[in-house]
N, C-alpha and C positions, 0 to 999 in steps of 0.2 A: 641670438634669435631662437635657438633651440630651447633655451630655458623659458622664453616667453610662450612658446607653443605648448610646452609641457605644463606650464602654469595655467594657461587658458583651458587646456583639456582637463586638468585636475579640478579647476574651479567649476567648470561645467558639470563634471561628474559629481562634485560635491553638492551643487545646487539640485541636480537631478535626483541624487540619492536622498537629499533632505525632502524634496517635494514628494517623492515616492513614499518615504516613511510617514510623512504627515497625511498623505492620502490614505495609506493603509490604516493608520490610527483612527482617522475619521470613519472609515468603513467599519472597522472593528467596534467603534463606539456606537454606531448606528445599529449594528447587529446585536450588541449587548442590550441596548435600549429596547429593541424590538422583542428580544427574548424576555426581558423583564416585563414588558407590556403584555405579552402573550401569557406569561405565568400569572400575572395579576388578573387578567381576564378569566383565566381558568379558575383561579381561586374565588373570584366573585361569583362565577357561575355555580361552583360547588356550594358556596355559601347560600346562594338563592335557592338551590335545589333542597338543601337541608331545611331552610326556612319554609319552603313550600310544603315539605312533608310534615312540618309541625303546624302549619296554618290551615291545611286542608284535611278535612275528615277522611278517614279510610272508607267510609260509606256515605259519600256526599248526597244530600237531599237537594232538590231544587229550591232556590231562594224565592221568597215571595216578592211582590211588587211594592210593599210598604217599606219606606226608607228610614222612617224615624227610629224604629227598633233596630234596623240594620246598622245605622250609625252608632247606636249604643253598643251593639255587639262588636263592631270593629274597634271602637275606642277602648274596649276592655279585653281585646284579643280573644273573643269568644267565637266559636264556630256557629252556634245558633242560640236563639232565645225563644222560649214559648211561655206565654202567660195563660194559665188555665184557672177556671173557677173550682169550687169545692167538689163538684160532680165530675171533674176531669174534662169539661168542655172547653175547647180552645177559645180564648178571647182575642189574642194577637200572637203572631209568631213570625219569625224570619224564614220559616220553612213553608214551602208550597202546600204540603200535605202533612200537617202536624198532629193529626188525630191519634195515630198509633202511639207516638211519643208522649202526647199529653195524657192519654188514658193509662199507659203503662207506668209512667213515673209518678203521676199523681196517686195511683193505686199503691205503689211502693211507699210513698211518703205517708199516706193514710194508714197503711199497715204498721209502719214504724211508729207513727203517732199513737196508735192503739196500744202497741207493746210498751213504749217508753213513756208516753203521756207528755203533753205540752211541748212537743218538738217544734222548734222555730226554723231550723235549717239543717241540711245534711249534705254531705258530699260523698260521691261514689266514684271510686277509681276502677275503670274497666279497660284493661289493656293499657294503652298510652293515653286514653281520654279520661277526663274528669267530668262528672255530671253533678251539677249543683242544683239543689232544690231548696227554696226558701219561701217562707210565707210573708205576704204583705197584706195590708188592709187599705181599701179605698171605699169611702162611704159606708163604713162599718160592714163591708163585705170582704170575706177572706179570699185571697187569690194565691196561687203558687207560681213562682218563677222557676222555670226549668232551663238551666243554662248548660251548654256543652262546650268544653274547652280542651285544648291539648296541653295547657299549662295550669298549674295550681294557682287559684286566686287567693289573695290575702284578704283578711276581714275588712280592711278599708275599701278595697275594690268591691267586695260583696255589698257593703253598705251603700256605696255610690251607685252601684247597679240598681239596688232596690229603690233608691230615691229617684233616679232617672226614669225607671219604669213606672213608678207611681205618678210622675208628672204626665207622661203620655197616655197613661191608662184612662184618664178622664175623657179622652177623645173617643174611646171605644165603648164606654158604658154610660 
């Protein structure tokens, strides 16, 4: 009888020990999963903060209410786009108040055109931002596209941008 009691106590202790070990393993697994999830969330937040710093201008201007040009800017990862005529007057823009930008950069482009002769496009790197100025024609009238970006545009993107702007320019002239 003594052996049966000892066996029962040992069996109970074994089951209890196994249950406790399994419970502890599940708890540890949940903690590890929670820690991994927290680390992943922090990594995503850091990534979004880096992306925001690249997608938002250091000196942001207020966006305008026209969405056709804004969609083009977003599709090409641009901060803003302004289309001006030869005199530097704004035709369309993603900025609320683009007059200063339009006058300043169209003047820069015209000066460069006088010096170099027959310039079609130029890019200016200022700090971490790139300013692209290119010429387009609509109804035999020359226009300048002034685009501001935090990333460098490749020539294919520049050409697509010009074609898309020419398409919507007809609504404004």
